[in-house]
MARSENU-668128 format. One line per 3 residues: number of its first residue (from 0); their letters; for each residue x, y, z of N, C-alpha, C, CB. Coordinates in pm, 1 decimal. Each point is the difference from the previous one (the first is absolute). Glycine has a CB too. Layout:
<nodes>
NUM) A) X/Y/Z/X/Y/Z/X/Y/Z/X/Y/Z | ...
</nodes>
This chain:
<nodes>
0) XXX) -143.2/-602.6/-335.1/-114.5/-44.8/-78.8/28.0/-134.9/-64.5/-63.1/238.2/-42.8 | 190.7/-269.9/19.5/33.8/-126.6/-65.0/-42.3/-118.7/85.4/192.3/111.8/-113.8 | -179.4/-99.4/245.2/-45.1/-106.5/89.7/108.9/-99.2/35.2/-223.3/26.2/-97.0
3) XXX) 246.9/-40.7/227.5/98.9/-96.4/49.7/-64.6/-99.4/97.4/181.7/173.3/-28.2 | -313.7/-190.4/17.2/-68.5/-93.9/87.1/39.0/-143.7/-30.9/-189.0/160.6/18.3 | 207.5/-239.6/84.7/40.9/-140.0/-18.3/-119.7/-83.5/-45.1/179.8/25.7/176.8
6) XXX) -161.1/-92.6/-289.6/-111.0/-68.8/-63.4/-59.0/-112.8/83.9/103.1/58.7/-214.5 | -21.3/-120.6/298.7/-49.2/-114.2/77.9/-75.4/43.1/125.5/191.3/-133.2/-86.5 | -207.0/262.9/107.5/-66.4/48.6/120.8/-147.9/33.5/-20.4/219.5/88.1/71.1
9) XXX) -267.2/-90.9/-194.3/-141.3/28.0/-28.1/-50.3/-96.7/-106.4/30.4/244.3/60.2 | -160.1/-265.0/-59.9/-60.8/-83.1/-103.8/2.9/76.3/-131.9/-149.0/-116.4/169.9 | 171.4/47.1/-280.0/0.3/68.2/-129.3/-139.4/49.1/-36.1/192.4/-142.0/-73.4
12) XXX) -197.5/249.6/-3.3/-127.1/49.4/-52.5/-29.4/-75.6/-128.8/33.3/231.0/104.3 | -145.4/-298.6/-106.5/-39.0/-78.5/-117.6/-118.2/69.0/-66.2/82.4/-216.9/104.8 | -54.5/285.2/-213.0/-103.4/71.9/-73.6/39.3/0.4/-147.4/-57.8/146.0/202.0
15) XXX) -6.0/-227.7/-284.4/37.8/-9.5/-142.0/-24.3/127.9/-78.5/-51.1/-239.8/13.4 | -15.2/337.5/47.2/-26.3/126.5/-67.6/116.4/98.3/11.1/-241.1/-35.4/45.3 | 342.8/0.1/33.9/112.9/91.3/21.0/113.4/-31.1/-96.9/-62.8/22.2/241.9
18) XXX) 115.7/81.9/-302.6/110.9/-13.4/-94.0/107.3/102.3/32.0/-155.9/-85.8/-177.3 | 274.9/62.4/122.1/110.9/92.5/17.2/63.3/25.4/-136.1/41.3/-80.8/237.2 | 3.4/203.2/-259.7/59.7/36.3/-128.6/144.0/-51.2/-7.0/-148.1/204.9/-14.0
21) XXX) 174.2/-288.4/-86.4/135.4/-52.1/-24.4/32.8/20.3/-147.3/-21.4/-172.4/187.0 | 123.3/250.6/-214.9/42.7/24.4/-137.6/-114.3/50.7/-87.1/172.0/-177.6/27.2 | -256.0/261.5/31.8/-108.0/60.2/-76.3/-123.2/-86.9/-15.3/172.5/123.1/-117.7
24) XXX) -170.4/-244.3/175.9/-114.5/-90.9/-12.0/-48.7/-39.1/138.6/86.2/-87.4/-220.8 | -214.8/52.1/229.5/-60.4/-37.0/127.2/18.0/-148.7/26.7/-166.3/185.2/-25.1 | 220.9/-216.1/143.9/19.5/-138.5/43.4/-70.7/-20.5/133.2/222.4/-14.1/-121.2
27) XXX) -264.0/-107.0/148.7/-61.4/-28.8/128.9/93.5/42.9/112.3/-127.8/-192.8/-100.2 | 71.8/257.1/202.5/82.1/52.3/109.4/73.8/-110.9/73.2/-160.2/188.6/25.1 | 286.4/-163.7/2.7/77.8/-90.9/83.7/96.3/83.3/83.0/-19.6/-189.3/-169.2
30) XXX) 74.8/126.4/273.0/88.5/69.2/93.7/145.6/-32.9/-33.6/-178.4/-6.9/180.6 | 268.6/105.6/-180.3/-24.7/140.2/32.3/-59.2/77.2/-117.6/187.7/-11.3/162.4 | -282.0/98.0/-130.4/-58.7/85.8/-102.2/104.8/97.4/-53.4/-226.0/-20.5/109.9
33) XXX) 309.5/71.6/-19.2/100.6/99.6/-38.2/140.3/-56.1/28.2/-162.8/190.8/49.1 | 221.1/-263.3/-143.5/127.7/-68.7/23.7/121.9/89.9/-17.2/-109.7/-207.1/-75.7 | 119.7/310.5/159.4/111.0/93.8/-13.4/126.3/-47.8/69.5/-165.8/181.9/-14.8
36) XXX) 152.6/-274.9/109.4/114.0/-53.0/75.1/-22.1/-149.3/26.0/41.5/226.8/108.5 | 65.0/-296.0/-70.9/-15.3/-141.5/35.4/-81.7/-15.4/128.0/219.7/-51.2/-111.1 | -230.6/159.2/188.5/-77.1/-3.3/124.1/-147.2/35.9/-20.7/208.6/58.6/121.4
39) XXX) -250.8/-39.3/-245.2/-139.2/36.6/-26.9/-94.8/-108.7/47.9/73.8/134.5/-197.5 | -189.3/-90.4/248.4/-99.1/-95.4/48.1/-139.0/57.6/-8.3/169.4/-99.2/150.6 | -246.6/76.8/-46.3/-136.7/50.1/6.7/1.5/152.3/0.7/-74.1/-206.8/124.5
42) XXX) -20.7/268.3/-195.6/-13.5/145.3/3.6/-147.3/36.3/19.9/203.2/28.2/-150.4 | -229.2/96.2/183.5/-135.1/41.5/36.8/-97.3/2.8/-117.5/102.2/132.7/180.5 | -52.3/-121.1/-303.1/-90.6/12.1/-114.6/-81.5/-127.0/-21.3/160.6/159.3/-105.1
45) XXX) -111.6/-273.8/153.7/-72.3/-125.7/-21.9/-137.1/1.8/66.7/218.8/-119.8/-13.9 | -223.1/156.8/141.7/-128.6/3.4/69.6/-86.1/115.2/-50.4/107.3/-103.0/201.8 | -43.7/214.0/-239.3/-74.7/111.7/-59.1/-70.0/-46.0/-128.0/164.6/165.7/98.1
48) XXX) -90.2/-229.2/-187.8/-55.6/-42.3/-127.9/-110.4/-103.6/19.4/220.4/47.1/-108.9 | -201.6/-136.5/204.2/-100.8/-102.1/27.5/-131.0/65.0/44.8/181.6/-163.3/62.6 | -173.2/260.4/27.9/-119.5/70.5/45.9/-64.0/79.3/-113.2/98.5/13.8/229.3
51) XXX) -14.7/51.6/-310.2/-53.1/77.7/-112.7/-78.0/-90.4/-94.3/192.1/161.5/18.0 | -132.2/-273.7/-55.2/-64.3/-90.5/-94.5/-135.3/-47.9/52.4/225.8/-71.7/-81.1 | -228.7/28.8/205.9/-123.3/-54.6/57.1/-106.5/107.5/18.8/135.7/-174.7/114.5
54) XXX) -94.2/293.9/-74.5/-96.0/108.3/23.2/-61.0/52.1/-129.5/128.3/61.9/203.4 | -64.5/-89.0/-316.5/-48.8/48.5/-128.4/-52.5/-115.2/-86.0/163.8/190.3/12.0 | -219.9/-290.3/53.7/-64.4/-109.3/-72.0/95.1/-99.9/-60.3/-179.5/154.4/-46.1
57) XXX) 287.6/-185.4/117.8/101.5/-95.1/-47.9/57.9/43.1/-134.9/-118.3/-184.0/123.2 | 145.8/313.7/-133.7/55.8/52.9/-123.5/146.8/-41.9/-13.6/-160.0/195.8/9.8 | 201.8/-218.9/-133.6/141.5/-26.9/-26.0/80.7/122.3/39.8/-56.4/-158.6/-189.5
60) XXX) 158.2/138.6/272.4/75.5/111.0/58.6/149.2/-22.7/-19.6/-182.1/38.5/169.9 | 248.7/59.0/-228.2/142.0/-13.1/-28.4/86.0/86.7/89.3/-59.4/-52.9/-232.2 | 176.7/3.2/264.9/96.8/71.7/83.0/119.3/38.8/-86.8/-73.8/-125.6/208.9
63) XXX) 114.7/253.3/-199.1/114.8/49.5/-76.1/113.9/24.5/98.1/-149.5/106.4/-177.9 | 243.2/-199.3/195.1/107.5/18.3/97.6/107.4/95.6/-50.3/-44.6/-229.5/84.5 | 74.5/331.9/-2.8/99.7/100.4/-39.5/93.7/37.4/113.8/-163.0/87.2/-164.5
66) XXX) 149.6/-152.5/280.2/74.3/41.9/119.3/147.4/-39.0/-6.6/-210.4/-21.4/130.7 | 292.0/97.6/-57.8/141.4/-32.4/16.7/34.2/21.4/145.9/57.4/65.5/-239.4 | -36.8/-174.8/311.1/20.0/5.4/144.1/116.5/88.8/40.7/-94.8/-226.8/12.3
69) XXX) 74.3/303.7/94.9/106.7/82.7/54.1/25.6/127.9/-76.3/98.2/-205.6/81.0 | -180.2/236.8/-178.7/25.3/119.8/-80.7/-43.3/126.3/73.2/-29.5/-136.2/-207.4 | 107.7/241.3/192.5/-34.1/130.2/56.0/-93.2/72.8/-95.4/220.2/11.2/122.4
72) XXX) -284.8/93.3/-74.1/-91.2/72.4/-87.9/75.3/70.6/-113.0/-156.4/30.9/193.3 | 282.5/3.2/-170.7/78.9/62.3/-107.0/24.5/-96.9/-115.5/109.4/146.9/170.7 | -114.9/-277.6/-141.7/16.7/-99.8/-105.3/-125.1/-10.0/-87.8/157.4/-126.6/149.1
75) XXX) -267.3/189.4/-102.0/-124.7/1.8/-76.7/-22.7/134.4/-69.0/-95.1/-166.1/160.2 | 197.8/245.8/-169.6/-14.3/131.7/-60.7/-53.8/-10.0/-142.4/187.7/82.9/142.8 | -264.3/16.2/-182.6/-62.0/-0.1/-132.2/107.4/-6.6/-108.6/-195.7/132.3/89.8
78) XXX) 180.6/-228.8/-178.7/97.7/-19.5/-106.1/111.5/-94.5/36.8/-53.8/224.4/-75.8 | 56.2/-269.7/202.2/99.8/-97.1/43.3/-39.3/-141.0/-39.6/59.3/149.1/189.8 | 29.1/-244.9/-162.2/-21.7/-137.7/-42.6/-124.3/-62.1/60.9/243.5/-21.0/-26.2
81) XXX) -262.4/36.1/158.3/-114.5/-63.6/64.8/-131.2/63.9/-43.6/145.1/-55.9/195.3 | -146.9/187.6/-205.8/-120.2/69.4/-46.6/-36.0/-45.0/-140.9/56.5/197.7/144.5 | 41.1/-196.2/-234.0/-27.3/-37.6/-138.8/-40.8/-146.5/-10.5/163.5/173.0/-77.0
84) XXX) -98.9/-259.5/154.1/-35.5/-142.5/-4.3/-145.2/-19.4/40.9/238.0/-63.1/51.3 | -280.9/129.3/55.7/-138.7/-11.4/44.6/-96.1/49.6/-108.8/74.9/30.0/239.4 | -39.4/79.7/-303.1/-85.2/53.1/-106.6/-6.5/-94.9/-118.8/57.3/231.5/73.2
87) XXX) 57.2/-286.6/-112.0/1.3/-92.4/-113.2/-88.4/-121.1/29.0/232.3/76.1/-60.6 | -221.1/-130.9/182.4/-80.6/-115.4/36.4/-148.8/35.3/-1.1/190.2/-87.8/139.0 | -223.2/204.3/-85.3/-139.6/42.7/2.2/-53.0/21.2/-141.7/37.7/107.4/223.5
90) XXX) 45.2/-51.8/-310.0/-42.1/23.4/-137.9/-21.7/-131.3/-73.8/125.1/216.2/0.1 | -39.3/-314.2/24.6/-20.0/-131.9/-59.5/-130.4/-62.4/49.5/249.3/-29.7/-17.0 | -270.8/37.1/148.7/-120.3/-58.7/58.8/-126.0/68.3/-52.1/131.3/-59.0/204.6
93) XXX) -121.1/187.3/-231.7/-116.8/76.7/-43.3/-46.6/-36.5/-140.9/77.7/183.9/146.7 | 4.1/-257.4/-220.2/-44.7/-45.4/-131.7/-113.0/-101.4/13.1/230.0/40.3/-91.5 | -230.7/-116.2/200.3/-98.1/-107.5/16.7/-78.3/10.7/130.2/147.3/-144.3/-136.0
96) XXX) -132.7/255.0/205.3/-67.8/13.7/129.6/-19.2/147.8/31.1/100.1/-217.7/82.5 | -171.2/243.5/25.0/-18.2/136.2/48.5/50.0/7.7/143.4/-199.1/36.2/-153.0 | 287.8/57.4/182.1/57.0/11.4/133.9/-106.7/48.1/98.0/227.8/48.1/-98.0
99) XXX) -243.6/-121.4/207.1/-103.9/29.6/99.2/55.9/60.7/127.2/-131.9/-186.0/-93.3 | 260.7/165.6/121.9/59.5/52.2/123.2/151.0/0.7/-11.9/-194.6/-83.9/133.9 | 256.5/173.4/-57.6/146.0/2.4/14.2/31.2/-11.5/147.9/31.9/142.4/-209.5
102) XXX) 51.3/-240.1/245.7/37.4/-23.8/139.2/146.1/39.0/19.3/-169.5/-187.8/20.6 | 196.1/265.1/83.9/135.3/51.3/25.8/38.0/-28.7/144.3/-29.2/181.4/-173.5 | 145.1/-245.6/191.4/55.7/-12.8/134.8/150.7/16.7/-9.2/-188.2/-154.3/74.1
105) XXX) 237.0/262.5/-19.3/141.8/35.4/-11.6/29.6/106.4/104.9/6.1/-55.2/-250.0 | 118.5/64.9/293.7/34.8/107.2/92.0/104.2/-34.5/104.4/-224.3/79.4/-36.5 | 249.8/-208.7/56.2/98.7/-37.4/101.4/136.7/63.9/-26.2/-122.6/-215.4/31.4
108) XXX) 158.6/227.0/-158.2/130.7/55.4/-35.7/5.9/151.8/10.6/30.0/-193.1/-150.4 | -141.9/254.4/188.5/-5.0/146.0/8.4/-25.1/50.1/141.9/-82.5/2.9/-233.8 | 113.0/-87.2/332.3/-25.4/35.9/140.5/107.3/89.3/60.6/-119.5/-213.9/22.1
111) XXX) 225.4/237.8/-94.5/108.1/85.0/49.6/-49.0/144.3/16.7/170.3/-149.5/-112.6 | -129.1/218.8/219.4/-42.2/139.8/21.1/35.3/93.6/-115.3/27.0/-40.7/241.3 | 73.3/3.3/-321.1/36.7/82.3/-115.2/-89.6/-26.3/-121.2/234.5/1.2/83.9
114) XXX) -320.1/-103.8/-73.2/-81.5/-39.9/-114.3/-149.8/18.2/21.6/177.5/-160.6/-54.6 | -228.0/121.8/173.5/-145.6/-3.0/14.8/-69.9/136.6/-11.7/36.5/-196.1/143.5 | 31.2/309.0/-116.2/-71.5/127.9/-18.7/-43.3/26.3/-145.0/131.4/87.8/191.4
117) XXX) -67.5/-155.4/-285.8/-27.6/24.3/-142.1/-83.7/-111.1/-62.6/214.0/125.8/-13.9 | -252.6/-223.3/95.2/-65.4/-120.1/-53.9/-133.5/30.9/-66.8/112.1/-132.3/177.5 | -198.2/205.7/-110.2/-135.2/21.4/-52.7/1.7/73.7/-133.0/-85.4/3.8/233.3
120) XXX) 169.1/95.9/-244.9/7.1/75.5/-125.2/48.2/-88.7/-114.5/44.8/209.9/130.0 | 52.7/-294.9/-100.8/49.4/-91.4/-103.5/-108.6/-98.8/-40.9/233.3/22.9/90.3 | -307.2/-73.1/8.0/-108.6/-93.0/-28.9/-105.1/66.6/-89.0/40.8/-116.8/219.8
123) XXX) -73.8/240.2/-188.0/-99.0/73.4/-78.4/44.4/13.1/-145.6/-68.5/125.7/206.3 | 194.0/-93.2/-227.3/52.3/15.0/-135.9/-9.5/-131.3/-76.8/154.9/179.9/80.4 | -118.4/-289.8/-14.6/-2.8/-131.2/-65.2/-142.2/-42.0/-32.3/208.7/-63.3/120.7
126) XXX) -299.2/77.3/-24.9/-138.4/-41.2/-23.1/-66.8/86.4/-107.4/-13.2/-79.0/238.2 | 40.0/207.7/-236.8/-54.6/87.5/-104.3/45.5/-46.1/-138.4/-2.4/192.4/162.6 | 128.2/-233.0/-170.7/54.2/-44.0/-128.4/-60.0/-133.1/-43.5/211.7/121.5/51.6
129) XXX) -232.3/-213.4/44.2/-65.4/-126.7/-32.7/-140.7/24.9/-53.7/135.2/-116.5/177.5 | -210.9/201.8/-107.7/-138.2/26.7/-42.0/-4.3/62.8/-139.2/-65.5/29.4/240.5 | 156.0/63.1/-266.3/0.9/68.0/-129.3/41.6/-93.5/-112.4/51.4/213.5/116.6
132) XXX) 57.3/-285.7/-97.3/50.1/-85.1/-108.1/-95.7/-115.1/-31.4/232.8/59.4/68.1 | -294.7/-117.1/34.4/-84.4/-117.9/-19.5/-149.3/32.5/1.3/179.3/-134.5/105.5 | -212.0/263.4/-95.8/-139.6/44.8/3.8/-76.8/-71.4/112.2/8.3/45.8/-248.6
135) XXX) 41.5/-33.2/369.8/-57.9/-69.4/115.2/-70.0/96.2/95.5/178.2/-172.8/-21.1 | -237.9/276.9/-31.6/-60.5/101.9/85.8/-120.7/-53.4/76.9/79.3/173.3/-160.2 | -143.8/-278.6/108.8/-116.1/-55.3/68.6/30.8/-133.5/68.2/-144.7/115.8/-166.2
138) XXX) 273.7/-143.5/185.3/43.4/-127.0/59.5/50.5/23.7/142.0/60.1/-90.2/-228.4 | -109.1/14.3/326.7/48.7/16.2/137.6/146.9/-40.3/15.1/-232.5/-42.2/80.1 | 308.3/125.6/-10.3/136.9/-31.3/40.6/-5.7/-27.0/150.5/107.5/145.2/-186.0
141) XXX) -63.3/-261.8/228.9/-2.1/-34.7/141.5/143.8/-11.0/49.9/-221.7/-122.1/-25.8 | 254.1/197.9/131.3/133.5/-4.3/60.7/-12.9/-63.4/138.2/76.7/207.3/-128.7 | 28.5/-275.3/171.3/-3.7/-67.2/129.6/110.7/46.7/91.7/-101.5/-195.6/-110.1
144) XXX) 72.0/196.7/239.3/96.5/44.3/98.9/109.2/-101.8/27.3/-179.2/134.5/99.6 | 288.0/-87.3/-42.0/109.3/-87.7/42.1/-36.5/-65.1/132.1/169.9/143.6/-119.5 | -117.7/-263.9/141.5/-33.1/-76.3/119.7/62.0/56.2/126.5/-18.9/-197.7/-143.5
147) XXX) -49.2/176.9/256.2/50.5/47.8/128.8/132.6/-63.8/38.5/-234.3/37.2/69.5 | 264.0/-153.5/-126.6/126.0/-67.7/30.0/120.5/76.4/-54.2/-122.2/-217.0/-3.2 | 99.3/318.3/-77.7/109.6/82.3/-50.8/79.2/64.8/113.6/-133.4/42.8/-207.2
150) XXX) 65.5/-11.5/316.9/71.7/65.4/110.1/103.7/-93.2/61.7/-202.3/140.0/45.8 | 179.1/-271.6/-55.4/98.4/-96.5/49.0/115.6/-12.0/-97.9/-180.6/-125.6/120.6 | 148.8/123.0/-248.8/104.0/-15.6/-100.8/91.3/122.5/-5.1/-154.0/-147.1/-132.0
153) XXX) 92.6/266.0/128.6/77.5/123.0/-11.0/43.9/56.5/134.9/-124.0/46.7/-208.2 | 65.3/-101.3/315.3/28.4/48.9/135.9/-37.5/147.5/16.1/186.2/-167.1/17.2 | -290.7/207.3/-87.5/-58.3/133.7/14.8/-142.0/-5.7/-56.7/229.3/116.3/-16.8
156) XXX) -299.3/-5.9/20.8/-137.3/2.6/-50.1/-15.3/93.8/-119.9/-80.1/-51.5/231.1 | 186.8/63.1/-309.6/-5.7/84.9/-119.0/-103.2/-49.0/-101.5/240.1/55.4/36.1 | -270.7/-185.9/-31.4/-97.1/-54.7/-94.5/-135.2/69.4/12.5/118.9/-219.4/9.4
159) XXX) -146.8/275.3/108.0/-127.3/69.5/20.0/-9.3/124.6/-86.9/-8.3/-86.8/234.0 | 123.5/145.5/-267.3/0.9/116.7/-88.1/-44.6/-38.4/-141.4/185.1/101.9/137.7 | -141.1/-218.2/-182.9/-43.6/-48.8/-131.1/-149.1/-30.8/3.1/229.4/-95.1/-44.7
162) XXX) -274.6/29.5/152.0/-142.8/-30.7/11.3/-84.5/127.1/-0.4/57.3/-207.5/127.9 | -10.2/309.1/-58.5/-73.3/127.0/2.8/-7.2/61.7/-138.7/73.0/36.3/236.2 | 37.6/-44.7/-310.1/3.1/55.3/-135.7/-96.6/-76.0/-90.6/239.9/70.5/32.7
165) XXX) -240.2/-202.7/-23.0/-89.9/-81.1/-81.5/-146.3/28.8/33.1/176.3/-177.3/-13.0 | -205.7/182.9/142.3/-137.8/22.6/42.1/-47.5/140.0/-39.5/34.4/-159.4/191.0 | 53.9/257.8/-176.5/-36.7/136.6/-37.6/-22.1/10.8/-149.6/130.1/88.1/193.7
168) XXX) -41.7/-149.8/-270.4/-17.7/2.8/-145.3/-134.6/-59.6/-38.8/248.5/-16.5/-31.1 | -281.2/-99.9/89.1/-125.6/-67.1/-34.6/-121.3/84.2/37.3/113.1/-219.6/31.9 | -103.3/289.3/79.7/-114.5/78.0/48.7/-20.9/130.0/-77.0/39.1/-98.7/223.5
171) XXX) 60.7/139.9/-299.4/-8.3/128.0/-71.1/-4.6/-16.2/-151.5/122.2/103.0/188.8 | -133.5/-226.4/-236.0/-7.3/-24.3/-144.4/-117.2/-92.5/-30.6/249.9/31.4/-22.2 | -323.3/0.8/-81.6/-115.0/-81.1/-37.2/44.2/-136.0/-53.5/-129.3/208.8/-50.8
174) XXX) 39.5/-304.2/57.8/23.4/-135.9/-49.4/125.5/-62.4/61.2/-113.6/63.5/-213.1 | 141.3/-29.6/338.0/118.4/-53.2/68.9/-38.0/-38.7/141.9/154.4/142.5/-140.9 | -105.2/-258.3/187.0/-31.8/-44.5/134.4/121.7/-53.6/71.7/-228.9/-51.1/-75.6
177) XXX) 222.3/50.3/208.9/110.3/-45.9/84.2/-43.7/-121.7/79.0/91.3/233.6/16.0 | -12.6/-342.0/-23.6/-24.3/-122.3/76.3/101.1/-8.3/113.5/-92.2/-117.8/-204.7 | 43.1/113.6/326.8/87.5/-5.4/116.2/60.6/-138.6/17.3/-137.0/178.3/108.2
180) XXX) 262.6/-180.6/-62.8/68.7/-125.8/31.0/4.9/-24.0/150.4/137.4/24.8/-208.1 | -212.1/52.8/283.8/5.0/-8.2/145.6/-29.1/-142.5/48.3/-70.9/241.0/13.9 | 159.2/-291.8/70.5/-20.1/-129.6/61.7/41.0/-119.7/-83.1/-180.4/105.7/118.0
183) XXX) 222.5/-84.8/-241.8/39.3/-111.8/-85.3/140.6/-48.5/37.4/-145.8/89.5/-186.5 | 165.0/-220.4/182.1/126.3/-59.1/42.5/102.3/-13.1/-110.5/-127.1/-120.0/168.8 | 248.6/83.9/-128.1/111.5/-8.5/-94.4/62.5/-138.9/0.0/43.4/243.7/33.4
186) XXX) 42.9/-264.8/-131.3/91.0/-114.1/2.9/100.4/22.8/113.4/-27.3/-41.5/-251.8 | 106.5/-58.4/285.8/98.1/17.8/107.1/98.6/114.6/-23.4/-22.3/-241.3/41.6 | 35.1/288.6/-165.3/94.8/108.3/-28.3/-49.8/138.0/44.0/79.9/-135.0/-191.5
189) XXX) -206.0/145.8/233.0/-58.9/128.9/39.8/10.0/104.4/-110.9/58.7/-51.9/236.6 | -54.9/6.0/-359.0/8.1/90.1/-115.2/-112.2/-26.2/-100.2/247.8/11.5/31.2 | -282.4/-138.8/-48.9/-101.6/-37.1/-98.0/-124.3/-56.7/69.1/181.1/-45.6/-168.9
192) XXX) -297.6/74.7/112.8/-124.6/-54.3/53.4/-1.3/-152.7/-11.4/-119.9/213.1/-62.5 | 60.5/-277.6/159.8/-18.5/-145.1/-6.2/-107.5/-32.9/-103.1/69.2/-24.4/242.6 | -77.3/-102.3/-280.1/-99.0/-42.4/-98.2/-141.5/25.5/50.4/159.8/-173.6/-83.7
195) XXX) -184.7/140.9/210.8/-133.6/22.2/56.0/-34.7/148.3/1.6/25.8/-205.8/140.3 | 73.0/289.1/-107.5/-22.7/144.6/0.8/-30.3/50.5/-140.7/152.7/23.1/198.2 | -85.1/-76.2/-298.0/-22.5/43.9/-136.9/-138.5/-38.6/-49.6/244.1/-19.6/-41.9
198) XXX) -291.9/-97.8/82.9/-136.8/-38.1/-34.1/-98.0/103.7/55.8/65.1/-245.3/-0.9 | -47.1/281.4/128.3/-89.1/97.6/61.7/18.7/138.3/-60.4/4.7/-133.2/210.4 | 119.6/167.7/-241.4/27.6/131.3/-58.2/-72.3/15.0/-133.9/224.5/5.4/115.4
201) XXX) -222.0/-110.3/-196.2/-71.3/3.6/-127.1/-148.8/22.7/19.4/171.5/-151.2/-95.7 | -225.9/92.3/201.7/-141.3/20.5/32.6/-25.7/144.8/41.1/-18.0/-240.4/71.3 | 112.1/298.4/2.2/-14.3/140.4/39.7/6.5/91.0/-122.6/103.1/-51.8/224.3
204) XXX) -9.9/21.6/-315.0/7.9/76.7/-124.3/-133.7/-6.8/-73.5/248.2/-46.2/-17.0 | -305.5/-73.7/10.1/-125.5/-14.0/-73.4/-113.3/75.7/69.3/76.6/-223.8/-83.8 | -80.1/220.7/215.1/-103.8/72.0/72.9/5.3/149.1/-32.9/10.0/-171.0/184.6
207) XXX) 111.3/226.2/-188.5/15.9/141.6/-35.9/-41.7/21.8/-145.1/188.3/24.6/166.8 | -142.7/-110.8/-254.9/-35.0/9.8/-141.6/-151.4/-1.4/-21.5/215.6/-112.9/-56.3 | -284.3/22.4/126.7/-143.3/-18.2/-21.8/-80.1/123.6/37.2/30.2/-241.9/42.0
210) XXX) 27.9/326.7/43.1/-68.5/122.6/39.0/29.0/116.2/-95.0/10.8/-78.1/235.7 | 82.5/54.9/-329.8/38.4/105.6/-93.6/-48.4/-28.5/-141.5/199.0/45.8/141.3 | -200.0/-170.8/-182.1/-27.7/-33.9/-139.0/-137.6/49.4/-44.5/147.4/-199.6/24.9
213) XXX) -156.4/225.3/-152.1/-126.9/37.9/-62.3/-75.6/-128.2/-33.6/98.3/216.6/-95.1 | -203.7/-244.9/171.6/-75.0/-124.7/-19.4/-71.5/-3.8/-134.9/-30.1/-14.1/247.2 | 13.6/129.9/-309.9/-71.1/6.4/-127.5/93.8/2.2/-120.3/-182.0/119.9/117.4
216) XXX) 311.2/-131.5/-92.8/94.6/5.1/-111.3/-19.5/-119.8/-92.8/164.1/123.7/145.2 | -168.2/-96.4/-274.4/-16.6/-104.9/-99.9/135.9/-32.2/-61.0/-237.1/75.1/-48.9 | 275.0/-202.9/52.3/128.5/-41.9/-54.4/-16.8/-42.7/-145.5/76.8/-72.2/229.3
219) XXX) -1.0/135.9/-314.6/-4.4/-32.4/-142.5/54.9/-140.4/-23.7/24.9/244.1/-58.4 | -96.9/-322.3/-21.2/51.4/-132.1/-34.8/108.4/14.0/-106.2/-222.4/-106.3/56.3 | 329.3/29.4/-37.4/111.6/5.1/-93.9/35.2/-140.7/-42.9/87.4/211.2/105.4
222) XXX) -52.8/-226.5/-230.8/32.7/-131.6/-52.3/139.6/-41.3/44.0/-150.2/39.8/-196.5 | 160.9/-161.1/247.1/128.9/-52.4/43.4/54.9/-95.6/-104.6/-67.3/25.2/240.8 | 197.2/-19.0/-268.6/59.1/-94.4/-94.3/12.5/-139.6/58.3/123.1/188.3/-102.1
225) XXX) -140.6/-201.5/230.9/13.8/-128.3/68.0/-139.2/-53.0/31.2/224.6/66.5/98.9 | -268.1/-169.9/-168.1/-136.5/-49.2/14.1/-30.0/-52.4/139.0/4.3/-55.4/-239.3 | 97.3/29.5/317.9/-20.9/-52.6/135.0/-52.2/107.1/94.7/181.8/-165.3/-40.1
228) XXX) -165.7/291.5/2.7/-43.2/111.0/85.5/-118.4/68.5/-66.3/234.9/33.3/91.3 | -344.8/-19.5/-20.0/-118.8/57.8/-60.7/16.5/151.6/-13.7/-141.9/-185.4/97.2 | 59.4/246.3/-182.0/7.3/143.7/-19.3/-55.0/70.6/122.3/-21.5/-28.2/-248.5
231) XXX) 52.1/158.2/257.6/-49.9/78.9/110.4/78.6/-19.5/127.5/-220.6/-12.7/-103.3 | 339.8/-40.9/97.6/80.0/-25.0/118.7/34.9/131.9/68.6/92.8/-209.5/-104.8 | -109.0/212.5/235.5/31.2/120.2/75.8/131.3/-21.1/73.1/-245.0/56.3/26.2
234) XX) 333.1/41.3/-30.2/136.0/-17.6/50.0/29.1/92.5/116.0/71.2/-69.1/-226.6 | 16.7/21.2/313.6/42.1/76.6/116.0/144.7/43.2/-19.5/-161.1/-125.7/149.9
</nodes>
């Protein structure tokens, strides 16, 4: 989810309505949105946020980066560092915005036959805890599949087990959708999506989201301490 797309391979998204949470405050979006590694680059949330903003009347739209590249699902266990960090960031953002969507892409580290049989149950526990702690029962959670290039990287097709778990979870839980990665390309490493693929992936995430969201939901306006950001900001 952090994104390893090469910045020079796609045109930048220019939308002054997009912001990213930095130290609890909203700043104009810039790349990398999620600077978890020196290799951070383009990620799928950029095109998702751009589509969201435009589809909702050029609304101010904020991104809350919480990803950690290469993390296993056990690293997201409830009460662990990554889980708590994501919650803290969401709670900070919620002071001046209303969360409109949660985007999840993870699973490469769980393709081992000793791990993938337990993936869906672990995901369910984590998502249930996110919804309860942050009161996100009416917020769409969108999960995305692993790329087909995984079979080249791992030299097997175990990644399909993770995709099946993600798709099954989405199909059996309300306010949850699955975005397919079928046909999307990779960087030369056959491990990370290319920048062009991430742009398209974000569009796929948004397409799934748009079919789940409550079009009649009213977003409460909240006062922001930063005059540069208008009230009523909606966050991803």
